[in-house]
C-alpha positions in Angstrom: 106.9 53.9 107.0 107.8 50.5 105.5 111.3 50.2 106.9 113.1 51.6 109.9 116.1 53.6 108.8 119.4 52.7 110.2 122.5 54.9 109.7 123.6 52.6 107.0 120.4 53.3 105.1 121.2 57.0 104.9 124.9 57.0 104.7 126.0 59.1 101.7 127.4 57.4 98.7 130.3 58.8 96.6 127.9 61.0 94.5 126.3 62.6 97.5 129.6 63.3 99.1 131.0 64.8 95.9 127.9 66.9 95.3 127.8 68.1 98.9 131.4 69.3 98.9 131.3 70.8 95.4 128.0 72.6 95.7 129.2 74.3 98.9 131.6 76.3 96.8 128.8 78.2 95.0 125.6 76.4 96.2 125.1 75.0 92.7 122.0 73.0 93.5 120.6 74.6 96.5 119.5 77.6 98.6 122.3 80.2 99.1 122.8 80.6 102.9 123.2 83.8 104.7 126.7 82.9 105.9 127.9 82.8 102.3 126.3 86.0 101.1 128.9 88.5 102.1 128.4 90.9 99.1 126.7 94.3 99.4 123.6 95.1 97.4 125.7 97.3 95.1 128.3 94.6 94.3 125.6 92.1 93.5 123.8 94.5 91.3 126.9 95.5 89.4 127.9 91.9 89.0 124.5 91.0 87.6 124.4 94.0 85.2 127.9 93.2 84.1 126.5 90.2 82.4 124.4 92.3 80.1 127.5 93.8 78.5 126.9 91.5 75.5 126.9 92.9 72.0 124.2 90.5 70.7 121.7 93.3 71.4 123.3 95.4 68.8 123.1 92.6 66.3 119.5 91.8 67.2 118.5 95.5 66.9 120.2 95.8 63.5 118.7 92.6 62.2 115.1 93.4 63.0 115.5 96.9 61.8 117.0 95.8 58.5 114.1 93.3 58.1 111.2 95.4 59.2 112.3 99.0 59.2 113.0 101.4 62.1 109.5 102.1 63.2 108.4 98.5 63.4 111.7 97.6 65.1 111.3 100.3 67.8 107.7 99.3 68.6 108.8 95.6 68.7 111.6 96.6 71.1 109.1 98.5 73.2 106.8 95.4 73.4 109.8 93.3 74.4 110.8 95.7 77.2 107.4 95.9 78.7 106.8 92.1 78.7 110.2 91.3 80.1 110.0 93.9 82.9 106.5 92.9 84.1 107.3 89.2 84.0 110.8 89.5 85.4 109.8 91.5 88.4 108.1 88.8 90.5 110.8 86.3 89.6 113.7 88.6 90.6 111.9 89.5 93.8 111.6 85.9 94.9 115.2 85.2 94.0 116.6 88.1 96.0 114.2 87.8 98.9 114.5 84.0 99.4 118.0 83.4 97.9 117.1 80.7 95.4 117.7 80.4 91.7 115.0 80.2 89.1 115.0 76.4 89.0 114.1 76.3 92.7 111.5 79.1 92.3 110.0 77.1 89.3 109.7 73.9 91.4 107.3 75.5 93.8 105.5 77.8 91.3 103.4 75.2 89.6 105.9 72.7 88.2 106.8 70.2 90.9 110.1 68.6 91.7 110.7 66.9 88.3 108.4 69.2 86.3 111.0 72.0 86.4 113.6 69.7 84.7 112.2 70.7 81.3 112.6 74.4 82.2 116.2 73.7 83.1 116.7 72.3 79.6 115.0 75.4 78.1 117.4 77.6 80.1 120.5 75.6 79.2 119.5 75.9 75.6 119.3 79.7 76.0 122.8 79.8 77.5 124.5 77.9 74.7 122.6 79.7 71.9 123.6 83.0 73.2 127.1 81.8 74.1 127.5 80.8 70.5 126.1 84.2 69.3 128.4 86.1 71.5 131.4 83.9 70.7 130.7 84.4 67.0 130.8 88.2 67.5 134.1 87.9 69.4 135.5 85.7 66.6 134.5 88.4 64.1 136.5 90.9 66.1 139.5 88.7 66.3 139.3 88.1 62.6 139.0 91.7 61.7 141.7 93.0 64.1 144.2 90.2 64.3 143.3 88.2 61.1 142.6 85.1 63.1 140.5 82.6 61.0 136.9 82.5 62.1 137.1 78.8 62.9 140.0 79.4 65.2 138.4 82.5 66.7 135.4 80.4 67.6 137.6 77.9 69.5 139.6 80.7 71.3 136.4 82.5 72.3 135.2 79.2 73.9 138.4 78.0 75.5 139.2 81.3 77.2 136.0 81.2 79.2 136.5 77.9 80.9 139.1 78.9 83.5 137.2 82.1 84.4 134.0 80.1 85.4 135.6 77.4 87.5 135.3 79.3 90.8 131.8 80.7 90.3 130.6 83.9 92.0 133.8 84.7 93.8 135.7 85.3 90.5 132.8 86.5 88.4 131.8 89.3 90.8 135.4 90.7 90.7 135.6 90.4 86.9 132.3 92.2 86.3 133.0 95.0 88.7 136.5 95.8 87.3 135.7 95.7 83.6 132.4 97.6 83.6 133.8 101.2 83.6 136.0 100.6 80.5 133.2 98.8 78.7 130.8 101.7 79.3 133.2 104.3 77.9 134.0 102.3 74.8 130.3 101.5 74.1 128.8 105.0 74.7 131.5 107.0 72.8 130.5 106.1 69.2 126.8 106.8 69.8 127.5 110.1 71.5 129.8 111.1 68.7 127.2 110.5 66.0 124.5 112.4 67.9 126.8 115.5 68.2 128.8 115.4 65.0 126.2 113.9 62.6 122.8 115.1 63.7 121.4 114.3 60.3 121.9 110.6 61.1 118.9 110.9 63.5 116.5 111.8 60.6 118.0 109.0 58.5 117.4 106.6 61.3 113.7 107.3 61.8 113.0 107.3 58.1 114.7 104.0 57.4 112.2 101.5 56.1 114.3 98.3 55.9 116.3 96.6 53.2 113.3 96.1 51.0 111.9 99.5 51.5 108.5 98.1 52.8 109.0 99.0 56.4 105.7 100.9 56.9 104.1 100.6 60.3 102.5 97.1 60.5 101.3 95.2 63.6 102.5 91.9 62.1 106.0 93.2 61.5 106.0 94.7 65.0 105.2 91.3 66.6 107.8 89.5 64.4 110.4 92.0 65.6 109.2 91.6 69.2 109.3 87.8 68.9 113.0 87.9 68.0 113.7 90.3 70.9 111.7 88.2 73.3 114.1 85.3 72.8 116.0 87.2 75.5 113.3 86.7 78.1 115.2 83.9 79.8 118.0 86.4 80.5 116.2 87.0 83.8 117.4 83.5 84.9 121.0 84.7 84.5 120.3 87.8 86.5 118.8 85.6 89.2 122.0 83.5 89.3 123.5 86.7 90.8 120.5 88.1 92.7 120.2 84.9 94.8 123.3 86.2 96.6 121.6 89.4 97.8 122.0 90.2 101.5 119.0 90.0 103.8 116.5 92.9 103.4 116.3 95.0 106.6 114.8 98.4 107.5 118.3 99.9 107.3 119.1 98.7 103.8 115.6 98.5 102.3 115.9 101.3 99.8 119.3 100.1 98.5 117.9 96.5 98.4 114.9 97.4 96.3 116.9 99.6 94.0 119.5 96.9 93.4 116.8 94.2 92.9 114.9 96.2 90.4 117.8 97.5 88.4 119.7 94.2 88.3 116.6 92.1 88.0 113.8 93.2 85.5 115.7 96.5 85.0 118.3 94.7 82.8 115.8 95.1 80.0 116.0 98.9 80.0 119.7 98.6 79.1 119.0 95.8 76.7 116.3 97.7 74.8 118.6 100.8 74.6 121.4 98.7 73.1 119.1 97.2 70.5 118.0 100.7 69.5 121.6 101.9 69.4 122.6 98.8 67.3 120.0 99.7 64.7 121.0 103.3 64.8 124.6 102.4 64.1 123.6 99.9 61.4 121.5 102.6 59.5 124.4 105.0 59.7 126.8 102.4 58.2 124.3 101.4 55.5 124.0 105.1 54.5 127.6 106.2 54.6 129.9 103.2 54.1 130.5 101.5 50.8 129.0 98.0 50.9 128.0 98.8 54.5 124.8 96.7 54.2 126.9 93.5 54.2 128.4 94.2 57.7 125.9 96.6 59.2 124.5 93.9 61.6 128.0 92.9 62.9 128.8 94.9 66.1 132.5 94.9 65.6 132.1 96.7 62.2 129.5 99.1 63.7 132.0 100.3 66.3 135.0 100.2 64.1 133.5 102.5 61.4 132.5 105.1 64.0 135.9 104.9 65.8 137.6 105.5 62.4 135.8 108.8 62.2 137.2 109.9 65.5 140.8 108.6 65.6 143.6 107.1 63.5 142.8 103.7 62.0 145.1 101.6 64.1 143.7 103.0 67.4 140.2 102.6 66.1 140.9 98.9 65.3 142.5 98.3 68.7 139.6 99.8 70.6 137.0 98.0 68.5 138.7 94.7 69.2 139.1 95.5 73.0 135.5 96.4 73.2 134.4 93.2 71.5 136.6 91.0 73.6 135.7 92.6 77.0 131.9 92.5 76.1 131.9 88.9 75.1 134.0 87.7 78.0 131.7 89.6 80.4 128.6 87.9 79.1 130.0 84.5 78.2 131.3 83.8 81.7 127.7 84.3 82.8 126.3 82.2 80.0 128.8 79.4 80.7 128.2 79.6 84.5 124.4 79.6 84.3 124.3 76.9 81.7 126.5 74.6 83.8 124.1 75.1 86.7 121.1 74.3 84.5 122.5 71.2 83.0 123.8 70.0 86.4 120.3 70.5 88.0 118.6 68.5 85.2 121.0 65.7 85.0 121.4 65.2 88.7 117.7 65.2 89.4 117.0 62.6 86.7 119.9 60.2 87.1 120.7 60.8 90.9 124.3 61.0 89.8 126.4 64.1 90.2 129.4 64.2 87.8 130.3 67.8 88.9 129.4 71.2 87.5 132.6 71.5 85.5 131.6 68.5 83.4 128.5 70.4 82.3 130.5 73.5 81.8 132.5 71.6 79.2 129.3 70.2 77.7 127.7 73.6 77.4 130.8 75.1 75.8 131.1 72.2 73.3 127.5 72.6 72.1 128.1 76.3 71.7 131.2 75.7 69.7 129.4 73.4 67.3 126.7 76.1 66.7 129.4 78.7 66.0 131.2 76.4 63.5 127.8 75.9 61.8 127.7 79.7 61.3 124.5 80.3 63.2 124.8 84.0 62.6 123.4 83.6 59.1 120.0 82.3 60.4 119.9 84.2 63.7 116.3 85.6 63.4 114.8 82.1 62.8 116.7 80.5 65.8 115.8 83.3 68.2 112.2 83.6 66.9 111.6 79.9 67.5 113.3 79.8 70.9 111.4 82.8 72.1 108.2 80.7 72.2 109.7 78.3 74.7 111.3 80.9 76.8 108.2 83.1 77.0 106.0 80.1 78.0 108.3 79.2 80.9 108.9 82.6 82.3 105.4 84.0 81.9 103.9 80.8 83.5 106.1 81.2 86.6 105.3 84.9 86.8 101.6 84.2 86.4 101.7 81.6 89.2 103.4 84.0 91.6 101.1 86.9 90.9 97.8 85.2 90.5 98.0 81.9 92.2 100.1 82.9 95.2 99.0 86.5 95.9 95.5 86.8 94.4 93.9 83.3 94.5 96.0 82.0 97.5 96.0 78.5 95.9 99.8 78.3 95.6 101.9 78.6 98.8 103.1 82.2 99.2 106.6 81.2 100.4 108.6 79.2 97.9 109.1 75.5 98.5 111.9 73.6 96.7 112.7 70.5 98.9 111.9 67.1 97.6 109.4 65.3 99.8 107.5 68.5 100.3 106.6 68.7 96.6 104.8 66.5 94.1 106.9 65.2 91.2 104.7 66.9 88.6 102.3 69.8 89.2 99.9 70.2 86.2 99.4 73.9 86.9 102.7 75.1 85.7 104.0 72.2 83.8 100.8 71.7 81.8 100.4 75.4 81.2 104.0 75.7 79.8 103.7 72.7 77.5 100.4 73.9 76.1 101.6 77.5 75.7 104.9 76.6 74.1 103.4 73.9 71.9 100.6 76.0 70.5 102.8 79.1 69.9 105.4 77.0 68.1 102.7 75.6 65.8 101.7 79.2 65.1 105.3 80.3 64.6 105.7 77.7 61.8 102.4 78.6 60.1 100.5 75.6 61.3 97.4 77.7 62.0 97.7 79.8 59.0 99.8 82.7 57.7 97.5 85.4 59.1 98.2 84.5 62.7 101.8 83.4 62.2 103.4 86.8 63.2 101.5 86.7 66.5 103.1 83.6 68.0 104.6 85.7 70.8 101.1 86.9 71.8 99.9 83.3 71.7 102.7 82.2 74.0 102.2 85.1 76.4 98.5 84.9 76.5 98.2 81.2 77.1 101.0 81.2 79.7 99.3 84.1 81.5 95.8 82.7 81.8 96.3 78.9 82.0 98.0 78.7 85.5 95.1 80.3 87.4 92.6 78.3 85.3 94.3 74.9 86.0 95.0 75.9 89.7 91.3 76.6 90.2 90.3 73.4 88.4 92.7 71.3 90.6 92.0 73.4 93.7 95.7 73.8 94.2 96.1 70.2 95.5 99.4 69.5 93.6 101.5 72.2 95.1 102.5 70.6 98.4 102.6 66.9 99.5 103.1 68.1 103.1 102.6 71.3 104.9 105.0 70.6 107.8 108.7 69.8 107.4 108.9 68.5 111.0 111.3 71.2 112.3 110.1 73.5 115.1 112.5 76.3 114.4 111.0 79.2 112.3 111.9 79.3 108.6 112.2 83.1 108.5 113.5 85.8 110.8 111.6 88.9 112.1 112.1 90.7 108.8 110.9 87.9 106.7 114.3 86.8 105.5 115.3 83.1 105.4 116.6 82.1 108.8 120.3 81.9 109.5 119.9 79.2 112.2 122.4 76.4 111.6 121.6 72.7 111.7 123.6 69.6 111.0 122.6 67.1 108.3 122.3 63.6 109.6 123.4 62.1 106.3 126.3 64.1 105.0 127.3 65.6 108.4 127.6 69.1 107.0 126.0 72.2 108.5 123.3 74.1 106.7 120.9 76.9 107.5 117.3 76.2 108.4 115.6 76.7 105.0 117.8 74.0 103.5 116.7 71.3 106.0 113.8 68.9 106.8 113.2 66.5 109.7 114.3 62.9 110.0 111.7 61.5 112.4 113.4 58.1 112.6 116.6 59.5 114.1 115.2 62.7 115.6 117.7 64.6 113.3 117.7 66.7 110.2 118.6 66.1 106.5 119.7 68.8 104.0 117.9 69.3 100.7 120.6 67.7 98.5 120.7 64.5 100.5 116.9 64.6 100.6 116.9 64.5 96.8 118.3 60.9 96.8 115.9 58.0 96.5 117.4 56.2 99.6 116.5 59.2 101.8 113.6 61.1 100.3 110.6 59.0 101.2 111.7 58.2 104.8 112.7 61.4 106.6 109.6 63.6 106.4 106.4 63.5 108.5 103.4 61.8 107.2 101.5 63.4 104.3 98.7 65.7 105.4 
């Protein structure tokens, strides 16, 4: 140690104090402590699944079906569901078990303290792309039902979200639980009606070969369809933003805990895949039965409106279609806005050491989404999602690969997640390098840089490289870049008798707040403890931990 620390050296500046007080509201940048996690497994699961009420799945299913035909689209949706479930499971488990978000998981799963910044940017991009997509759908509903101009609808669908996200999980959990029953009824009704009253629509659906009639089964078309769907792979990060508030797993609640974790974690893709298939089903019906239906068949508000009109008077049908669209888009966009603000905050704060507040980045995320909406992103949706999928897949699959192979099989990565600065290297080539290579090569393939023959298979390139590179690089580096230190200097155990993060409370020497054991490290100079957020500042990080081992 080059300099003895006095209290003045570690006294918190304005940014640290602001960050400390604001992040305690929803633990924006840190581990979610046991004392804050008062929700049951059921409430957490319903809140997480409430976020997948979005109607973009209907638009995605319709778009890929219109482009590639029903058979190719369904196979593509199947590939998407399998990949997302398998890669999402280890991530969701770590979030629910150790009560940390995907950024903190990523840090200790091959990326390092600063290496995970780029994944935060990838995730933030996901949130504003899909916020814009969902906002566009909501604006279409307002335009159709209330004749509000699209440009104004885009603005309204953005502004209405801001006040709902200010208070984080406390408000979001209530919103999701109370709106889910009505949403389910309004969404399932049209599909059930068609199955019962128009059984011939089933044959028409399976025989549909796309708008150009060339939708015969083809592996290239299947992978192109899967690539569009796989743009949703980063949705697991939004599920995790809720799952990190799961209660401790005990012998008494083990079955409920596992059920909630699986359904609300990787299980979201089951519901997502079903919605995509239903979206295509409704689109095919509209194309076949409605005059000029092809022009609006990929717009969810028109999909539901046309079916409602078959069941009930026009004014009621219009009212219900608009209500469904508004409820669905609010349910998902509060999650998009909330998760996006967390991702931007994490990235900016780590790079600049300045914490302007989560609400600042909530505004930034919404502003970017509004610009995309006004640019009419709906018209080039497949291209945007297909490109983005390569980045999202590279990130999520690399983290999943590190957990499964490097942690559990090769034992080169620490089994328990580590997220505290000072314990981690700034950059770990295992995850960071794997993601850069996998994303870079797959993007080149996506744009035809390696030839047209391989172009449809960019999703396989991203998945394959992201799967095999982490164990290869970990073996080559012998896992030396995971931990700078193996001891955080605190004698208290990190986990309780059931393997849950400890609820023991310690006081931070810097900000004077109390935090639970997993969020703390030792300050050997003052024989005291420092929390993870204060530890992230330059004036503290290099002085409070034991010597490197």
